[in-house]
C-alpha positions in Angstrom: 35.8 20.4 115.2 33.1 21.4 117.7 30.6 24.1 117.1 29.6 24.1 120.8 30.1 27.2 122.9 30.8 24.9 125.9 34.1 23.8 127.3 34.0 21.4 130.2 35.7 21.4 133.5 34.1 18.6 135.6 35.9 19.6 138.8 33.9 22.9 138.9 30.8 23.0 141.1 29.1 26.1 139.7 27.4 25.3 136.4 28.7 28.3 134.4 32.3 27.6 135.4 31.9 23.9 134.7 30.7 24.5 131.1 32.9 27.5 130.3 30.3 30.3 130.0 29.8 33.5 131.9 27.2 33.6 134.6 25.4 36.2 132.5 24.8 33.6 129.7 22.7 31.6 132.1 21.0 34.7 133.5 20.1 35.8 129.9 18.7 32.3 129.2 16.5 32.5 132.3 15.3 35.9 131.3 14.6 34.7 127.7 12.6 31.8 129.1 10.5 34.1 131.2 9.8 36.2 128.1 8.8 33.1 126.2 6.4 32.1 128.9 4.8 35.6 128.9 4.6 35.6 125.1 3.0 32.2 125.0 0.5 32.8 127.8 -0.4 36.5 127.4 -1.6 38.6 124.5 0.2 42.0 123.9 -2.2 43.5 126.5 -0.7 41.1 129.1 -4.1 40.7 130.6 -5.6 38.1 128.3 -4.3 34.6 129.1 -4.0 32.1 126.2 -4.4 28.4 126.3 -1.1 26.8 125.1 -0.6 23.2 123.9 2.6 21.3 124.6 3.4 21.3 120.9 3.1 25.0 120.8 5.7 25.3 123.6 8.1 22.9 121.7 7.6 24.8 118.4 8.2 28.2 120.1 11.4 26.9 121.8 12.6 25.5 118.6 12.3 28.9 116.9 13.4 31.1 119.8 16.4 29.2 121.3 19.8 28.3 119.9 21.0 24.7 119.9 23.4 25.5 122.8 20.5 27.0 124.8 18.3 23.9 124.1 21.2 21.6 125.3 21.6 23.7 128.4 17.8 23.7 129.1 17.7 19.9 128.6 20.6 19.6 131.1 18.5 21.3 133.8 15.8 18.7 133.3 18.3 15.8 133.5 20.0 17.3 136.6 16.6 17.6 138.3 15.9 14.0 137.5 19.3 12.8 138.9 18.6 14.9 142.0 15.2 13.3 142.3 16.6 9.8 142.1 19.4 10.6 144.6 16.8 12.0 147.0 14.6 8.9 146.7 17.6 6.6 147.2 18.7 8.6 150.2 15.2 8.5 151.6 15.1 4.7 151.1 18.5 4.3 152.8 17.5 6.5 155.7 14.3 4.6 156.2 16.2 1.3 156.3 18.9 2.7 158.6 16.6 4.3 161.0 14.3 1.3 161.3 17.1 -1.2 161.6 18.0 -2.8 164.9 21.5 -3.5 163.6 22.4 0.3 163.6 23.2 1.6 167.1 21.3 4.6 168.3 24.5 6.6 168.6 25.1 6.1 164.9 21.5 7.0 164.1 21.9 10.2 166.1 25.0 11.1 164.2 23.2 10.5 160.9 20.2 12.6 162.0 22.5 15.5 162.9 24.1 15.3 159.5 20.8 15.5 157.6 20.5 18.7 155.6 24.2 19.5 156.0 26.7 19.4 153.1 28.9 16.5 154.0 31.0 15.3 151.0 33.7 13.5 152.9 34.6 12.1 156.3 36.8 15.2 156.9 33.6 17.4 157.0 32.6 15.7 160.3 33.9 16.5 163.7 36.6 13.9 164.5 34.7 12.0 167.3 31.7 11.5 165.0 33.9 10.6 162.1 35.8 8.0 164.2 32.5 6.5 165.5 31.1 6.2 161.9 34.3 4.7 160.6 34.4 2.2 163.4 30.8 1.2 162.7 31.6 0.8 159.0 34.6 -1.4 159.8 32.3 -3.5 162.0 29.8 -3.9 159.2 32.6 -4.8 156.7 34.0 -7.5 159.1 30.5 -9.1 159.5 30.4 -9.9 155.8 
């Protein structure tokens, strides 16, 4: 038996759909977190700024948030770390590809044009670019 409010559909791209909650749940959590920041940093007059220790933040979150909210909040941190690793890996790959003499300039140009665009499969590319990339990948595979 699960006491979690979450149900999971890993095929969904939007977080609230993927975890089975309404979008308002996430909006409410965001609002609650903003209120917590204000309550930690400001006195009731909202002019005086308080010093806050890390342990005070943890204690406040422990008392103010539910288990499900803490899990969701933790997931934001983990997702950010995954994105950071993916970006670093992509940057390393780009650096290697763009500095390599083994990659034709035509392929480098295609990759530069793809940068910043949401390409999740070969079908997201125009057919001529897709064919050139596939041919290049076949060439690489045959070299090994």
